[in-house]
N, C-alpha and C positions, 0 to 999 in steps of 0.2 A: 901526321894526323890529317885526315881528309876533312874538308869543310863542305857542309850541305849547300847546294845551290839555292840562292834567293833571287827571285825575279828582280830585274832592274827597277829601282824606285829611287827617285831623286831625294837626296838627303844631304844637307850641308849645314855648317854652323851658321851661315848667314840666314838660313830659313828659320832657325829655332826661335828667335825673338821677334820675328816679323808677324804682324797681325794679318797682312794680306796673304793670299794663297801662295804656296810655293809653286814654282814653275812646273807645269804638268810634264810628266815623263814623255808623253807622246801626244801629238795633235790628233783630232778625231779621224782624219783620213789615214793615219798610221797606227791606230789603236789595235789591240789584240782582237777586240770584238769585230772590227771591220775586216781584219784578216781572216778570221774564222768564218764570217758570213760569206766572204768571197770564195773561200774554199768550199763551203757548202753548195755554192752554185755549180760546182763541178761534180759534186757527189749526188745531189738529189735533184732529179729532173722536175718533180712536182714543185719543190721550193723555187727552182730557177724560173719556171713558167709563171708562178705567182708574182715574183719580183718584176719580171718583164711586163706582165699584164698591168700591174698597179702603177709602175713608174714610167713605162714606155708607151704602152697602148693607150691608157687613159691619161693623155697628156693634159687634159683639162683639169685634172685633180691636183691640188696643191700638195706638196710633199709634207708628210707628217714630221714633227720635230724629231731630229736624229740626235738622241742623247748619247754622246760618247762614241759615235761612229759616223761614217760618211756613206749615205745611201747612194750617192752618185757613183762612187767607186764600186759598190756592190752591183749596181746595175751594169756597169761597164764589164765586169767579169761574167755576169750572167749572160749578157749578149755574146761575149767571146766564147763562153763554154757552149752555148747553143750553136754558134757557127761551126765550131769544131765537131760537135756531135752530129749535126746535119750533114756535114761533108763526109764523115765516115759512114753514116747511114746510107748515103747515096752509093758509096763504094760497095758496101755490103749488099745492098739491094741489087746493084748492077751485076755483081758476081752471081747472085741467085738467078737473075733473068738470063744472063749469058749461058749459065750452066744448064738450062732446060734443054735446048737443042743439042748441045755438046754431049750430054749424057743420055740422049734419047729419052729425056723426061724422067729418068730414074731418080734424079735428085728431087723431083717433085714429091716423092714419098716422104722425104725428110720434113716437109711442111706439116705433116700430121703430128709428129711428136713436138714440133715447135708450137703448134696451136694448143696441144694438150698442156704443155708446160706453162705457157702464158695463161691459159684458162685456170690452171691450178693456183697460180699467183694471184689472179684476180679474185677467185673464190676465197682464198685465204684472207686477203685484205690486210690493211695495216693495223698495227696495235692488237689489242685484245679482242678476240672474236668468239662467238658461241662455239661450243664443241662440235656441233654438227657441221659447221663450215670447215673446221680443221680436218674432220674426217673425210669429207668430200674432196677437199683440196689435196689431201694426202693420197687418196685413191687415184685422182686424175693425174697428179704429177708422177706417181709411180708407174702408171700405165704409159705415160709419155717416155719415161726413162727406159722401160722394158722394150717398148717399140723402137726407140732409138738404138738400143743395143742390138736388137735383131736385124735392123736395117744395116747397121755397120757390119755385122757378121755376113749378111747376104752380099754386101758390096765386096768384102774381102774374098768371099767365095767366087765372085765374078772374076777376080784377078788371079787367084791361086788355084782355080779349078783345074783338074788334070785334063779335062776335055769338055767338049760341048755337052755331052750326055751327063757327065758328073756335075757340071754347073747347073744344068736344068733340073736335075733331081734334087740337089741341095737347096737351091733357091726356092724351088716349088714347095718343099717341105717347110721351109722357114716362113714363106708367105702364107701358106695355108694355116700354120699354127697361129700366126699373128692375126689373120683375118677371122679365124674361129673364136679367138679370145676377145675381139672387139665387139662392141654393140653393132647391131645390124646397120644402123645409120652411118657408121664410120668405116666398115670393112671395105667399102668400095674405093676408099681413098688409097689402099695399098696397091701399087701397080703390080701387074701380073708378069712383069719381066720385060726385058728388052726385045725379046723375040729372036735374037741372033746368038746370044751367049758370047758376044765379043768382049774380051777383057779390056778393050780400049775404053769402053764406057765406065767400067769400074775404076780404071786408073784416073780418068778425067774427074770422076766423082770425088775420089780421095784428094786429088789435087785441088779441086775447087773448095772442098771443105777445109783443107789446109790454108788456102788463101783467105778464106773467110775468117778462120781463126787468127790469121796474121793481122787482118784489119781490126778485129775485136781487141787483140792484144796491143796493137799500135795505138788505138784510141786511149786505152787505159794507161799506156806508157806516156802518152802526151799529157794526160791529166796529171800523172804522177810527177812528171818533169816540171810542170807548172807549179805544183805545190812545193817542189824543192828548189825552184829558181825565183821567179818574180813574187811568189806568195810565201817565200821563206821569211823567217823573222829578220834575217840579216838584210834582205833587199826590199822588203815591203815598204819601209819608210820612205823610199825614194819614188814618189809618185810620178815624177817626170820620166823615169825609165820604165814605167809600166806599159807594156804593149796594149793592154786593154784600154787605157786612157786615150791613146792616140788613134783609136779606131775611127774610120771615116763614116760619114753618114750625117746628113743635115739634121734629121730628126733627133738622133742621139745627142749630138752636140748642143742642140737647142734645149732639150730636156735636161741635160747635165748642167747647163748654166742656170736654168731655173731652179733646179733642186738645190744647188749650192748657195743660191740667194735665200731660199726659204727655210732650209732645214735647221739652221742654227740661229735664225733671227728671233729677237725678243717679241716680235709681233707674230701671233699664232692665228692663222686663218683656219677656222674649224668648221666641221659639219655639225648641225644642231643635234644629231643623234649621238655623235662620237666626239665630244669636246676635248677629251684628254687622249685622243688617239696618239700612240707613240710613247706614252709614259709608262705603259705596262698595266698590271692589274691593280685596282684600288685596294687599299688595306686600311681598315679602321677609319673610314671617313666619318667625320662628325662635325656638327655645328652646335655652337654654344651661344646662348643668349642670356644676358644679365641686365638688370636694371641699373642705370647710373644713379646711385644715391649719394648726394653730397655728404661729405664728412664734416660735421660741425666743428671739429677741432682743427681743421685745415682750411686754408684759403683756396677757393676754386680757381683753376686756370683753364684756359681754352683747351679743348680736347677734340682732335679730329683724327681721321684715318692716317694721315701722313705722320703725325706725331707718334702714334702708336708704333708704326713701322720703324721709325727712327730709333725707338727704344728697343725693338726686337733685334734689329740687324747687328748692332755691336755685340750683343750677347751671343748671337750665332757665330760671328766671326771669331770669337774667343775659343770656339771649339777647335780651331786650327792649331792652337798653341799646345805643344807637348807639356808634360809635367815639368815643374821647375827644375828638378834634379834628374831628369831622365837622360840627359846627355844629348848627343847629336845624331844618334842612330835610331830615332823613333820612326817606325814604319806603320803609320796609321792612316788609313784613307780619309779620315776626317780632316787631315791636314790639307787635302785637296778639295775640301768642301767649296762648292761654288754657290754664290748668292747673286741673284739678279732679279729684276722686275720684268714681268711679261704682261702683255695685254692680249686678251682673247677677243677676236672679231669674227663674226659669221661670214662665211664666203658668199652667202646669197647677196645678190645685188651687183656683183662684179660683172662687167661685160667681157673682160679679157683677163687672163691670168696675170699679165704684166701690170695690171692696174692696181694690184694689192699695194697698200702704202708701206713698203718696206724701207723707204728713205729715212735716214736718222731723224730729220726734222719732223716728218710725219709721225713717227713713233713717239717722239717726245711730246707732241701735241696730244696724242691719244692717251699717253700715260698721265700727263698733267690733268686731263679732264676726267679720266676714269677712276683715279685713285680715291676720289671723294664721292663717287656716285654709286648707287645700288641698282643700276640698270640690269635688265635680264639678259641682254645679249652681249654687250660689251662689258668685260670684266677684267679687273686688275688683280694680279696675284704677285706676291713675293714668292719666288721660286728658289728652293734650296735643293741642291743636287749633290749626291755622293756617288762617285763611280768606283766601286770596289772590284777586286779581282780582275785588274787590268781592263776595266770597263765592261766586264762580262756580267756584273751584277750592279744594277743602277737603282738607287733609291732617290726618289724625287718627292718633295713635299711642297704642295701649293698652299699658301696661306693668304687669306683674305679677311680684312676687318672692315666693319662698317658701323658707324654711329648715326642713329636717327631716332627721333622721338624719345630721347633720354634712355635709349637702349643701346647696348653694345653687342654686336654679332661677330663672332669669331668662327671662321670656317677653315678647317684643316683637312686637306685631301692628299694623304700619302699614296704614292704609287710605287710599285716595284717591278722592274724589268728582270725577268728570270734569266738564269744563265743560258748561254747558247747551247743548242742541242748537243747531246753527247757525241753522235757521229761526226759532227763538225769539229768538235774539240779533238777527236781522235784522227782527224784527217792527216796530220803530219805523220803519225805513227803508221797508218795504213799505206800512205804513199811511200814511206821509207821501206816498209816491208816488201812492197811490190817491186820497187827499184832494185833492192838488194837480194831478191829471190833468185834462185838458180834457173837456168833455161828450162829445165824439166818442170819446175813449179809454175813458171809463166805459161808454158805450153799447156799444162794441165788446166790452168785457170781459163785460158782462152778456149780450149776445145770444149770445156764444160758449158760454155755459153754460145757455142755455134748453133745448136738446135733452136734456141730462142731468138737468134739474131734477126731473122726475117720479120718476125712480129714486132720486135723492138724497133727495128728500122722503119717499118711502116708506121708505127705509132709516132715516132719522132718526126718523120717527114709529114705525116698527116697533121700533127700539131703545128708544125712550122708553116705549112700551107694554110691551115685554118687561121693562124695568127695574121698571115699576110692578107688574107681576105678580109679579116676584121679591120685591119689598118686601112684598107682601101675603101671599104663600104661603111665603116662604123661612124664616120663623121666626127670622131673625137677631137680632131684638130680645131674645128670650128665650134665645138660645144661650149656652153656657158661654164665658167669656172665652178669647181665644186671643192668641198673640203676633203681631206684625206679619208679613204675608206679603210685601209689596212696599213699597218706599219711593217716595213721590211724587217725591222728588229724584232718585233713581236712574232712575225712568221717564223723566224729562226730561233725561237726560244722555247724552252720547256722547263717547267718548274716542279717543285719549289726549290730545287738545288740541294746541296749537301747540308748536313747538320751545321758545319762550320759557317756556311753561307747564310743559313737561317738565323744563326746566332748573331752574325754581323748585321743582318737586316734589323733585328730587334734592337741591337745596340745603337745603330744609326737613328732609328725612328725615336726611341726613347730619349736619346740625347737632344735631338732637334726639337721634339715636342716639349720637353722640359724647358728649354731655353725660350721657346715661343711663349709659353705660359708665364715665365718669369718676366719677360719683356712687357707683356700686356699688364701684368700685375704692377710693375714699376710705373708704367704710364698712368694707370688709374690712381695710384698712390700720389704721384707727383702732381697730378691735376686736381687733387682734393676730393677724390671719390672713395667711398667705402669699398673694401676689397674682400670682405668676409664671404659674401655670396659667390663671388668668382672663384675663390680658393676652394670652397666647398664643392662646387660643380666640377672643377678641374680634378679634384681628388676622386670624386665618384666616377668620372669618365675614364680617368687614367687606370683605375682599378677594375674597370669593366662592370661597375655596379650601376644601380638605378639612382638617378638624381633625386634628392629629397630637399624640397624647397624650405621646409620648416620642420623643426623637431620639438618645438615647445608645445606643451599640452598633447604630445604624441608619445606613443609607446612602440618600440620595435625591439626585436631580438635577432641575433645572428646565430646561424648553425642549423643543420638539417633537422635537429630535434628540439630546437629552441621553442620557448613559450613566453608569452607576455600578456599582461592584463593592464587595463587602464589604471592610472594612479588616482589617489583621492584628491579632493578639491584643494586640500592644504599642501599638496605636493608629496605626501607620504605614500610610497608605493604599496599596493596591496600584495603584489607578488613580483618577484624579480625573475627575469629571463636568464637563462644560461645556455651556453653552447654545448657541443658534444663533449668537451673536455672538463666541463663543470665550472669554467670561469664565468664571472659575472660581467 
């Protein structure tokens, strides 16, 4: 009998009764999310350029919190993928340049279908686009394909023509048909022939096209081998053997060290406009304020923010425990729930990125002072994080409490990091399919991309040159420190995920929010304060309703066709409201 494969997930008898978190299966630098984001750097040029721009070019920007992944390793592979692509782009572009005189400039004609195909892709654009853009893109791309086919036929005619007269007649008819079908502004780009009918130019053209296809295929093969070697699940955990990590370059090594100091630190240096950058999309953020009314039946005890958090934390830690009779095979990501305290500080005012107070003693000082204050810029949060689906789905809840003026303020800011993009998740499958394809399939794939190779190579080299110019002239190395602008993890995400993942998000959030509410409730009760108002507001917020401060001497009804009238002075109602089902 066959057994379904279950992803590796730590589970042992010693973990079942422990209140502390079980040991995580993989550290952030070896997590599945890190691996897929590294793979995405080889697949998506736009994503790769954004990663390099945010983490390498703008080295004055502090790295965003990296929840469940290692941004430094993603940057290392992004730089490596760009080096590989630029090298192959130079090779392809060199072949095109060398081929101009060797083919008596006949190969220049192939630049026209290349431009048309690239133009069609640009017109089509990413994602969903208006129908008129799709139609125009389809028209332009098909003209590029037709022109490419005619040019190949004309080139073959140069090689196989029975004589000079036969070649001249055949190629002239083909060129005339292509020129007549093109717009007047493009017909001039079709060469009128080599002038000699020598088959050598045709052979050299076919040879150069084959070499270009070989370069295109070799680049794809190198990417596919990387996904099957250092980026494979079996080898990715060994960061010391990763060739991308050992890349030379003072700037990269300096930035890598800074990222690894900042990305997992409990002290978060933020930009005022993007305080929760890196945590994902906010979900149901709410603030609750209740008056602290003494309970006459209880003795009042001192109540402050720290005492409330100490009541909340043990209840959250109990979420790690499996059911009493569940056995030792429980596979629930709540067992890996992480709880810590973090302090948000604005990045403004720093003179150097290295001046951020990441030292343990400096953080402890900030935490001790910020937990009891309600300042606007420095804020203390209790952070609860659940990394589900091998860290591809991350739920983070930030909790802040504040007591002042006999009022209790409770702030809960849940955030969700959506799963990694689907093409990144399918990177292993695509690389495996390419590596195990037959030679004919690989050749067909490469030849189909020969026509667009000069434009792609020019774009790649142009971006690389433009980036180098920005590094030299941008002055980012000496700029004042700034908070993170974009998270690498958020750039590589797309949501909302599958129905299973959405259900997990709801389960994580409801479990955590319920324990937070119970912890605050216990703190109020133990300190001798009334809890009725707090319970009422929590119930209304949890159910998505509108909070009602008082119900006495008030009348309300529930239901789309409900009705209600005010009661008499003696409390006898004149008319009762009912809902759609007739219940009262």
